[in-house]
Structure formats: C-alpha cells, structure tokens
C-alpha positions as CSV (number, residue, x, y, z in Angstrom):
1,M,56.6,100.9,25.3
2,M,56.3,98.0,27.7
3,M,53.7,100.0,29.7
4,S,51.5,100.6,26.7
5,T,51.8,96.9,25.7
6,M,50.7,95.8,29.1
7,W,47.8,98.2,29.0
8,F,46.8,97.0,25.6
9,R,46.9,93.3,26.8
10,G,45.0,94.3,29.9
11,G,42.3,96.0,27.8
12,I,41.9,92.9,25.7
13,C,41.5,90.8,28.8
14,V,38.9,93.2,30.2
15,A,37.0,93.2,26.9
16,V,37.0,89.5,26.6
17,G,35.8,89.1,30.2
18,F,33.1,91.6,29.5
19,L,31.9,89.7,26.4
20,L,31.9,86.4,28.4
21,I,29.7,88.0,31.1
22,V,27.3,89.3,28.5
23,W,27.3,85.9,26.7
24,V,26.5,84.0,30.0
25,I,23.7,86.5,30.9
26,A,22.2,86.0,27.4
27,I,22.3,82.2,27.8
28,V,20.7,82.4,31.2
29,E,18.0,84.8,30.0
30,D,17.3,82.6,27.0
31,S,17.0,79.5,29.0
32,Q,14.6,81.2,31.4
33,F,12.5,82.3,28.5
34,K,12.3,78.8,27.2
35,S,11.5,77.2,30.5
36,E,9.1,79.7,31.9
37,P,7.9,82.5,29.5
38,S,7.4,85.9,31.1
39,S,5.0,88.6,30.2
40,F,7.6,90.7,28.4
41,S,8.4,87.9,25.9
42,K,4.8,87.7,24.7
43,K,3.9,89.5,21.6
44,V,0.3,88.4,21.0
45,E,-2.4,87.3,23.5
46,I,-5.8,85.9,22.7
47,K,-8.4,85.0,25.3
48,G,-11.4,82.8,25.1
49,S,-10.9,81.7,21.5
50,S,-10.4,78.8,19.1
51,I,-7.4,78.2,16.8
52,V,-7.8,76.1,13.7
53,G,-5.1,74.4,11.6
54,Y,-5.3,73.6,7.9
55,H,-3.2,71.5,5.5
56,Q,-3.6,72.0,1.8
57,G,-6.9,73.8,2.3
58,K,-8.5,71.1,4.5
59,L,-9.2,71.1,8.3
60,S,-6.3,69.4,10.2
61,W,-7.0,70.2,13.8
62,R,-9.0,72.6,16.0
63,I,-8.5,73.6,19.6
64,K,-10.5,75.7,22.0
65,T,-8.7,77.4,24.9
66,A,-9.3,80.1,27.4
67,Y,-5.9,81.7,26.7
68,I,-3.4,81.5,23.9
69,W,-0.3,83.5,23.2
70,A,2.7,83.9,20.8
71,G,6.2,85.1,21.5
72,R,9.1,86.3,19.4
73,S,8.5,83.6,16.8
74,P,5.6,84.2,14.4
75,Y,5.2,80.4,14.0
76,L,4.8,79.3,17.6
77,F,1.7,79.6,19.7
78,R,1.2,78.4,23.2
79,A,-1.9,77.7,25.4
80,D,-2.0,76.9,29.0
81,R,-4.9,74.5,28.7
82,I,-7.1,73.0,26.0
83,E,-10.7,73.0,26.9
84,S,-11.6,70.9,23.9
85,G,-9.9,69.8,20.7
86,M,-10.3,67.7,17.5
87,L,-8.0,66.0,15.1
88,Y,-9.0,65.3,11.5
89,N,-7.9,62.9,8.8
90,T,-7.3,63.7,5.1
91,D,-11.0,63.4,4.2
92,G,-11.9,66.0,6.9
93,D,-13.4,63.4,9.3
94,V,-12.9,63.9,13.0
95,V,-10.9,60.9,14.3
96,I,-10.0,62.1,17.8
97,D,-12.5,64.3,19.7
98,E,-12.9,66.0,23.1
99,I,-9.2,66.4,23.5
100,E,-8.1,68.0,26.8
101,A,-4.6,68.9,28.0
102,E,-2.7,71.1,30.5
103,R,-0.3,72.7,28.0
104,V,-0.3,73.1,24.2
105,R,2.3,74.2,21.6
106,V,1.4,74.8,18.0
107,N,4.1,75.2,15.2
108,T,2.4,76.6,12.1
109,K,5.6,76.3,10.1
110,S,6.1,72.5,10.7
111,K,2.4,72.0,11.0
112,T,2.6,70.2,14.3
113,L,0.5,70.3,17.4
114,S,2.0,69.1,20.7
115,A,0.1,68.7,24.0
116,F,1.4,67.9,27.4
117,D,0.2,66.6,30.8
118,N,-3.2,65.0,31.7
119,I,-4.2,64.5,28.1
120,S,-7.5,62.8,27.4
121,G,-9.6,62.3,24.2
122,L,-11.9,59.9,22.4
123,F,-11.3,57.9,19.3
124,I,-14.3,58.0,16.9
125,Q,-15.3,54.8,15.1
126,R,-16.0,56.1,11.6
127,V,-18.4,53.2,10.7
128,T,-20.8,53.8,13.6
129,N,-19.7,57.3,14.5
130,E,-19.5,56.2,18.1
131,K,-17.0,57.4,20.8
132,K,-16.2,54.1,22.5
133,V,-12.4,54.3,22.9
134,R,-10.8,56.8,25.3
135,I,-7.1,57.8,25.2
136,N,-5.0,59.1,28.1
137,A,-1.4,60.2,28.1
138,D,1.0,62.9,29.2
139,E,2.4,63.8,25.8
140,L,0.7,64.0,22.3
141,R,2.2,65.0,19.0
142,Y,0.2,65.4,15.9
143,F,1.7,66.0,12.4
144,S,-0.7,67.5,9.8
145,N,1.5,66.5,6.8
146,N,1.2,62.7,7.3
147,K,-1.8,62.6,9.6
148,K,0.0,60.7,12.3
149,T,-0.5,61.1,16.0
150,Y,2.0,59.9,18.6
151,L,1.2,59.3,22.3
152,Y,3.9,59.0,25.0
153,K,4.3,58.7,28.7
154,N,1.6,56.9,30.8
155,V,-0.4,56.0,27.8
156,R,-3.8,54.2,28.3
157,I,-6.4,53.2,25.7
158,T,-9.7,52.2,27.3
159,R,-12.6,50.4,25.7
160,D,-15.4,49.3,28.1
161,D,-13.6,47.3,30.8
162,M,-10.5,46.6,28.7
163,V,-7.4,48.9,29.1
164,I,-4.3,48.8,26.8
165,Y,-1.0,50.0,28.3
166,P,1.8,50.4,25.6
167,S,5.2,50.2,27.2
168,H,6.9,52.9,25.0
169,G,4.0,54.9,23.5
170,I,1.8,54.3,20.5
171,E,1.6,55.5,16.9
172,I,-1.8,56.3,15.3
173,D,-2.5,56.5,11.6
174,N,-5.4,58.9,11.5
175,D,-6.3,58.2,7.9
176,K,-6.5,54.4,8.5
177,N,-7.7,54.8,12.1
178,V,-5.2,52.2,13.2
179,A,-3.0,52.3,16.3
180,Y,0.4,50.6,16.6
181,A,2.6,49.7,19.6
182,E,5.8,47.9,18.8
183,K,7.8,47.9,22.0
184,G,5.7,45.9,24.3
185,V,2.0,46.2,25.4
186,V,-0.2,44.9,28.3
187,I,-4.0,44.6,28.1
188,E,-6.1,44.2,31.3
189,S,-9.8,43.5,31.9
190,D,-11.9,42.1,34.7
191,E,-11.5,38.6,33.2
192,F,-8.0,38.4,31.7
193,M,-4.5,40.0,31.3
194,V,-2.6,39.8,28.0
195,S,1.0,40.9,27.2
196,A,2.8,40.9,23.8
197,N,5.7,42.5,22.0
198,K,3.5,44.2,19.3
199,I,-0.2,45.2,18.8
200,I,-2.1,46.6,15.9
201,F,-5.5,48.0,17.0
202,Y,-8.1,48.7,14.2
203,I,-10.3,51.3,15.9
204,D,-13.2,51.3,13.3
205,D,-13.6,47.5,13.5
206,D,-13.0,46.6,17.2
207,Y,-10.3,44.4,15.9
208,S,-6.7,43.8,17.2
209,E,-3.7,41.7,16.4
210,M,-0.9,40.9,18.9
211,S,2.3,39.1,18.1
212,G,5.6,38.1,19.7
213,D,5.6,36.2,23.0
214,V,1.8,36.6,23.5
215,R,0.8,35.6,27.0
216,L,-2.8,35.5,28.3
217,E,-3.9,34.8,31.8
218,R,-7.6,34.3,32.5
219,I,-8.6,35.5,36.0
220,A,-11.4,33.1,36.6
221,G,-14.5,34.0,38.5
222,Q,-14.0,37.8,38.2
223,G,-16.6,40.3,37.3
224,D,-20.4,40.3,37.5
225,A,-20.9,39.0,34.0
226,D,-18.6,36.1,34.7
227,K,-20.5,35.3,37.9
228,N,-23.8,35.2,36.1
229,E,-22.3,32.9,33.5
230,L,-20.9,30.6,36.2
231,N,-24.4,30.2,37.8
232,S,-25.7,28.8,34.5
233,L,-23.1,26.0,34.4
234,D,-23.0,22.7,36.1
235,L,-20.8,22.1,39.2
236,R,-17.9,20.5,37.2
237,E,-17.7,23.4,34.7
238,Q,-17.9,25.9,37.5
239,Q,-14.9,24.3,39.2
240,L,-13.0,24.4,35.9
241,R,-13.8,28.1,35.4
242,Q,-12.6,28.9,38.9
243,K,-9.1,27.7,38.1
244,K,-6.6,30.1,36.6
245,T,-5.9,29.4,32.9
246,S,-2.7,30.5,31.1
247,L,-2.1,30.8,27.3
248,V,1.1,31.3,25.5
249,C,1.4,31.6,21.6
250,D,3.1,33.6,18.9
251,Y,0.1,35.4,17.5
252,M,-3.4,36.3,18.7
253,M,-6.3,38.1,16.8
254,H,-9.3,39.4,18.7
255,R,-12.5,40.7,17.1
256,Y,-15.5,42.1,18.9
257,K,-18.6,42.3,16.7
258,D,-22.4,42.2,17.3
259,D,-21.8,41.7,21.0
260,N,-19.6,38.6,20.4
261,D,-15.9,37.8,21.0
262,M,-13.9,35.9,18.4
263,I,-10.3,34.9,19.0
264,K,-7.7,33.3,16.7
265,I,-4.3,32.1,17.9
266,R,-1.4,30.4,16.2
267,G,2.2,29.3,16.7
268,N,3.6,27.3,19.7
269,I,0.3,27.3,21.5
270,H,0.5,26.2,25.2
271,I,-2.7,26.2,27.4
272,T,-2.1,25.4,31.0
273,Q,-4.5,24.8,33.8
274,E,-4.1,23.0,37.1
275,G,-3.5,19.3,36.3
276,K,-3.4,19.6,32.5
277,R,-1.5,21.1,29.6
278,I,-2.7,21.5,26.0
279,T,-0.6,22.3,23.0
280,G,-1.3,23.0,19.3
281,D,-0.5,25.0,16.2
282,H,-3.8,26.9,15.4
283,G,-6.7,27.8,17.6
284,Y,-10.2,29.5,17.3
285,Y,-12.8,30.6,19.8
286,N,-16.3,31.9,19.2
287,K,-17.9,33.0,22.4
288,Q,-21.5,33.3,21.1
289,A,-21.4,29.9,19.3
290,G,-19.6,28.3,22.3
291,D,-17.1,26.8,19.8
292,Y,-13.5,26.0,20.7
293,T,-11.1,24.5,18.1
294,L,-7.5,23.6,18.3
295,S,-5.6,22.0,15.3
296,G,-2.2,21.0,14.1
297,R,0.0,18.9,16.5
298,V,-2.6,18.7,19.3
299,T,-1.5,17.2,22.6
300,I,-3.1,16.9,26.0
301,K,-1.2,15.9,29.1
302,A,-3.2,15.5,32.3
303,T,-2.6,14.0,35.7
304,S,-6.0,12.3,35.4
305,L,-9.3,12.4,33.4
306,E,-11.5,13.3,36.4
307,W,-11.9,16.9,35.3
308,L,-13.9,15.6,32.3
309,L,-16.5,13.8,34.4
310,N,-19.5,14.8,36.4
311,K,-18.9,12.2,39.0
312,S,-16.0,11.2,41.2
313,S,-13.8,8.3,40.2
314,D,-14.4,6.7,43.6
315,S,-18.1,6.1,42.6
316,F,-17.0,3.7,39.8
317,K,-17.5,0.0,40.4
318,N,-15.5,-1.2,37.5
319,E,-11.9,-1.2,38.9
320,D,-10.3,-1.1,35.4
321,I,-12.3,2.0,34.3
322,K,-11.7,3.6,37.8
323,A,-7.9,3.1,37.5
324,S,-7.8,4.4,33.9
325,I,-9.6,7.6,34.9
326,E,-7.3,8.2,37.9
327,M,-3.9,7.7,36.2
328,P,-2.0,10.2,34.1
329,V,-2.8,10.3,30.4
330,E,-1.3,11.8,27.3
331,V,-3.5,12.4,24.2
332,S,-2.4,13.3,20.7
333,A,-4.5,14.2,17.6
334,T,-4.6,16.6,14.7
335,Q,-7.7,18.5,15.8
336,L,-9.7,19.1,19.0
337,Q,-13.1,20.7,18.9
338,F,-15.4,21.4,21.8
339,D,-19.0,22.6,21.4
340,S,-20.1,24.0,24.8
341,S,-23.8,24.3,23.6
342,D,-24.0,20.6,22.8
343,K,-21.4,19.7,25.5
344,Q,-19.5,17.5,23.0
345,L,-15.7,17.1,22.7
346,E,-14.3,15.6,19.5
347,L,-10.7,14.5,18.8
348,T,-9.9,13.6,15.2
349,G,-6.9,12.5,13.1
350,G,-4.5,9.9,14.4
351,V,-6.0,9.9,17.9
352,K,-3.7,8.3,20.5
353,L,-4.3,7.9,24.2
354,T,-1.3,6.7,26.2
355,L,-1.8,5.5,29.8
356,K,0.5,3.7,32.2
357,D,-1.0,0.3,31.5
358,K,-2.4,0.7,27.9
359,V,-2.4,2.5,24.6
360,I,-5.5,3.3,22.6
361,T,-5.6,4.5,19.0
362,C,-8.5,5.4,16.7
363,E,-9.4,7.9,13.9
364,K,-12.0,9.8,15.9
365,L,-13.0,10.1,19.6
366,V,-16.3,11.7,20.7
367,F,-17.1,12.5,24.3
368,N,-20.7,13.5,24.6
369,D,-21.2,15.0,28.0
370,A,-25.0,15.2,27.6
371,D,-25.6,11.4,27.3
372,H,-22.3,10.3,29.0
373,W,-21.0,8.2,26.1
374,V,-17.4,8.0,25.0
375,T,-17.2,6.7,21.4
376,L,-14.1,5.6,19.5
377,I,-14.5,5.4,15.8
378,G,-12.3,3.9,13.0
379,N,-9.4,1.4,13.3
380,V,-9.8,1.2,17.0
381,T,-7.0,-0.6,18.8
382,L,-6.5,-1.2,22.5
383,V,-3.3,-2.8,23.6
384,K,-2.6,-3.5,27.3
385,K,0.9,-4.0,28.6
386,T,-0.2,-7.5,29.8
387,G,-0.5,-8.5,26.1
388,E,-4.3,-8.3,25.8
389,R,-5.5,-6.6,22.6
390,I,-8.8,-5.5,21.1
391,V,-9.3,-4.4,17.5
392,C,-12.6,-3.1,16.1
393,S,-14.2,-0.3,14.1
394,L,-16.4,1.0,16.9
395,L,-15.9,1.0,20.7
396,K,-18.3,2.7,23.1
397,L,-18.1,3.3,26.9
398,N,-21.0,4.6,29.0
399,I,-19.9,6.5,32.0
400,D,-23.1,6.1,33.9
401,D,-23.6,2.3,33.8
402,E,-19.9,1.6,33.1
403,T,-20.7,-0.7,30.1
404,V,-18.3,-1.2,27.2
405,M,-19.4,-2.2,23.8
406,A,-17.3,-3.1,20.8
407,T,-18.8,-3.7,17.3
408,Q,-17.9,-4.2,13.7
409,G,-15.1,-6.6,13.0
410,V,-14.1,-7.2,16.6
411,V,-10.9,-9.1,17.2
412,T,-9.7,-9.9,20.7
413,E,-6.4,-11.4,21.8
414,F,-5.7,-12.4,25.4
415,I,-3.2,-14.4,27.3
416,V,-4.5,-17.4,29.3
417,K,-2.8,-17.6,32.7
C-alpha cells in the first residue's frame, strides 16, 4: 500500500514537472514570436502593395509598402517599412503626407496605426495646401476614431529655419490641425532659442502660443538675413544688436503672416541686455512695421544712457548733461513705444526718471533719434538734490548742440550760495 502511494505521489510530481516544462517552453516560444516573428507564424504575405484604412465609410489612412504580412490574429498587420503614407481628417482631407517609417503595425479592430523608427512626414496647411512643416520622430500612433496623432521619442517639428523639440512628445488634433505639447518644449532658430512649459501650434495659420516660464534668448548677429539687416543700421544700433538679449514672461504668441513676424507677450515680462533691464506687463512686436510696445508697469534700469546716443558722453561740453548721461538711471511709465522706422522712442503715463542727483517727472517723454531732440511734455518737474527746482509744461534738450529750453509757465527755484 505504501509502495503504491509513493508511486502515485511520484507520478503526480513527474506530471506536474512535465506540465511546468511545457508551460515554460510555450512562454519562451510566445515571447520569441512577439519580439521577432518567424516565417512559420505568418499567415498572409502581400508584396508591393498599399493598405487603406476607413472609419465610418471615410478614408482614415493609407500606406504604401514593399512588404506587409499578418500572423495568427486576423486584425493585426505588420510592415517592415513604409515607403509613403497619408493620414486624413474627418472631412477626408490629407493632414499629414509623405510619411516614412522603418516598421508599422496596423490594428484593424481598434482602428489604430503605429509606426516606429526614423519616422518623417509633412504637415499640410489646409488654407494654402502647402507642405511647409516637417515632422520627425521614432514613434507615431494614429487613432482613426478620434482623429488624433501622437508623436514620441526624439520628436522634431521643422518649419524653415525654426525647429520645435517637445520634451515628452506631442499630440496632434488632425481635425483642427493643431499640435499640443504640455510637458516642456524648446524652439531653436538661427536668431533665437525659446523654452516654455506648454505650446499650442496652429499649423494652418503659422500661429503658436507658449505659456508657463517662457524664456527667449536672442542670439545676436547670427544668420545671413540678420547680417544683411545689420548692415542697414547705424553703428550704435549694430552694437546693440550684437549683444545678447534675454526675455522672460508668462505667455508668448507668435504669428507669421505675409512674410511678417508678430509677437505678443504678457505677464512678469523681464527683458535683459548688457547694462539694462526692462520690465512690463504686456508687450507687442511687429517686425514689418518696426513697432515695439510695452505697457503696464514699465520700468527701465540702466547703468547709463549712453546706449541711447549716437555719440560718446566724453564729447559733451556741458558737464551737467555729461554727468547725467553717465550715471545709473531708473525710468518708470505706463507705456513704452519705439518706432524703428521713425527712430522715435515714447514714454507715456506718469513718466519718472530717477538719477543719483535729480528726479524728473512728466506726462510724456519723446526721444527723436532722427533730429536728436529729447522732449518732456506735461507737468514737467525737475528737482535736484541741491534744492534747485524747475517746473514747466514743456522742456526740450538737443543732444547735438547741448541746449536746454523750457517753455509755458516756467517756474524756477534755486538756492543762492
């Protein structure tokens, strides 16, 4: 009896061991099949053909490949390389064209297309039907149901000389033709580099919005276009352009239209260049018009005012003017506007200039670089620390001949020593 019991138990152990071996072999074979399909796992092979996907009777995607095959699942198709491919929106318009990739997997049940390794393609701007924006990535997933495309791993979006690098991939709404990156992005070009937490890129309109710790650094004097532009400027402006400029803000909008750049910024604006720092709440730039505007709580802090002038402070004969130009200054106003075409700078709204030896206030300050006049308008007050005081409605200073003129209700107060 004991012998038979031992034999029975031994048989169970052998059976269990045998089953375990079979189970392990099955797992190994299955994993090998998933990682590297072999010829015996293929059920269907198609060579030199196209495969087209539909959703609710409308074209969803199309790929052309030299070789496509299916295995045990009737819903899964694989291709070793896409020679060309297209993705469509709900209206049947091509939104991404000329897609290439090393590997492709199509799931007809979940209506998804996945591509891997060395992916490239072109966004189509539906308004102009132009292919200006190129995409590159190592992983692409397209969902026919909601017309969304996701790009991951080494993503690059290129337009002319500008390249967008999302840190953690990008989502594309093919119906709206809008791309989103919400976990960090860097944009590089010949002239600048921008980083932000989020970006929305409207492909049809050449329009983008960035938000969250937006940082722009202008790389001055880079690129042929920038060199040509520099040659048309005077020496002082060339020197300013050659210095690095940094911008920090909460939000930035960029629109490229009719060969023109327009930028809007807002929230905690800080613009820094060697020797000066400018802050404000709202900003606007129009490249074609040459218009720069900054509004809100505008402040300018500079180590001197020499960067504004075409001549050195050493050439001034008036010692009081020379000293004022060379000393640090802080300026505040509600709006700053610079017209590069007319070379005119305007400060308006509670203008205040604070220097080491004097404080000047007025309603409006105009610096006309063309005729070298500085004009202070409205409730002008100049108070020196020595006690001298000038009050008038209009005060003008000519940089060339160093003359000062005060008109309209002039009141002067001075201390006789």
